[in-house]
N, C-alpha and C positions, 0 to 999 in steps of 0.2 A: 464231426458236425461242421457245416461252414454257417459262419455268422456275420453278417455285414451289420456294422451299429452305427449310428450316428450319434456322436459324443461330444456335444458341445459345452463349452466351459460353465455355461450356467442351465440348471435344470429348469424344469417346468414349476412356474409359481404354486400350481394349484395340481399335484398328481392324481387327485382323486376325481378330477373331473375332464372329460373328453373337450379338447378345443373345436371351435365349431367347424374347423377344417376337416375332422376326422368323418370318415366313413365306417359305419358300423352294419353289421348284420349279425342277427339271432342265428344259432344253429343248436338243433337238438343232435348232443353227441350222445352213446350209451351210458355216460355217467349224469347227465342232467345238462338243461341248457344252458349254451356258453355264449357271451356275447365277443365277437370278433370286431377290432378297431385297427384302421389302418389310415394313412393318408399316402401322399405319393413318394414320401422318402421311404417309407416301409411299414412293416407291423407295428402296431404301438399297445396292442394288447388283447388278450386272450383271458378271461375271465369266466370261470363258473356262476350262473345265476344265485346270488344272493350270499357269496363268497366275502370275507373280510375284503377291504380294501375296493369293494365294486366301485367303479365309477358312476359318479352322477351323471346322467344324460341330458338333464335340463336344469341350468341353474341361471336364473338373469336373463331368458330368453336364448341363452346358448345350447346349442344339442347337437351331436353330430348327425350328419346326412344317412339317413336308412339307406343304404347303396348295396343291396344282396348281389347286383353282378358286377362290384370292382373287380378287376382281373384278380387282384392280391389276395382280396378277402374270399374269392372263388379257389385261388390256389392254397391259400389256407385251410380250408374248410376239406380241399380233397386231400391235402396232406394229414390232417387230422384223423380223416376217415380212415385213411390207409393205417395209419398207427393204429387205430382201434381194432384193426382186421388184421394188425399182426403182419403187416406186409412192408412196414416203415418203422425204422428205429430212429433215426436221424432226419431232423427238419432241413429242408435247405430254403431259406426266406430271409429277404432282407428285413431286418430288424431296427427298430428307432426307439433307441433306450433312453431318449432325453428327458423322460417324465422323472428319472431318476438324480439323487445327487451323484457327483464323481464318485463316492465311496460304495453306494449302490450299485452303480453301473459297473465298478471293478469286481464286486461281488457276483452280479448277473453273470458278467464274464466268464468268471469261473466257474458257476454253475453250468455254463454249457459246455465246459471240458469234461464233466462226469460222465463216463460212458454208459449207454443203455446196459440195465441189468445190474448195474455196480450202484455202492451207495456210499457215501461220505459223512461223517459225523462232524456237525457243528465245528467243533474243537479242531480238527482237523483240516477242515476248510479255511479257518483262521490263521492256524500256522502255515498252510500254502499260500494264503495272501500277503504273509510277511507280519501279521496283526495277531499274534498268539495271545494276547490279553483282550482281545476286542471279539471273543466269542458271542457275546451278548449283541453288540453291533451288528456283527456277521449274521445272526438269527434274526435280527430286527430287518436287515437289508434282504434276506432270502423271504421273509414274510410278504415284503412290499413287493415283491416280482410279478409285473403286470402281465407275463407271458407264461400264464401256467402251461404247463406241459413242454411248451416249444424252448422254454428255457427250462429245464427239469429240476425245479426247485423241490419236486417229491422224492428228489434221490438223496437228500439232505436228513440225516436220522440221529438220535441222541448217541453220546459216545456209548451207551450199552448196546446201542442197535435198535433201540425202540424207536417207536413210529411216534414220532413229536411233530407238533406244529405244522399245519399245513393249512393254509388261508380256504382251500376249497372243501377241507373237512378230512377227518383221519380215514375215514370208511373209502374216499376215493383215492387217497394216498395208497394206502394197501391195494386197491384194487390197480393203479396204475402199475405199482412196481411188481403185482402178480400177473399182469398183463406184459410185461417186459421179459419176466422171467420164462414165458412160455413162446415169446417172438424168438428170443435167441435159440 
């Protein structure tokens, strides 16, 4: 998987709000409606409607521009459709991860390295990040991943292999893992 990430030293002060410069599109995926958000630097969000940490679209007059024809949003939708049709297992999109802290960004980068059809435990992910005692912090960062599916947080499981903690819901996590097993 190739990921291009913009990682400034300072994260966005309001990670649950889209900046007014964002372009947004709603897409009806096979697992429910999704909000796609981007700006000219890259894709900044892919969320299932109603999931935890779903961004506010309007706050004090701010909102992203509904721009379904934005080239990056169209390409994101096309790649997601190919993924759901079992024709794509790795995404090739420019990503903007600046909504997270530096720690969160490091976790999200590590998630991008989990191969399709494979899973990893939160504890092992913590160890790979060189933070073996920070499993809870790593789990919290995984849960704040703004790029569902594209940055595959659904591939992280409990130490015993159980499905735990997915902002989009455990039913969707199970469906995504099952889809990836059939794609391989």
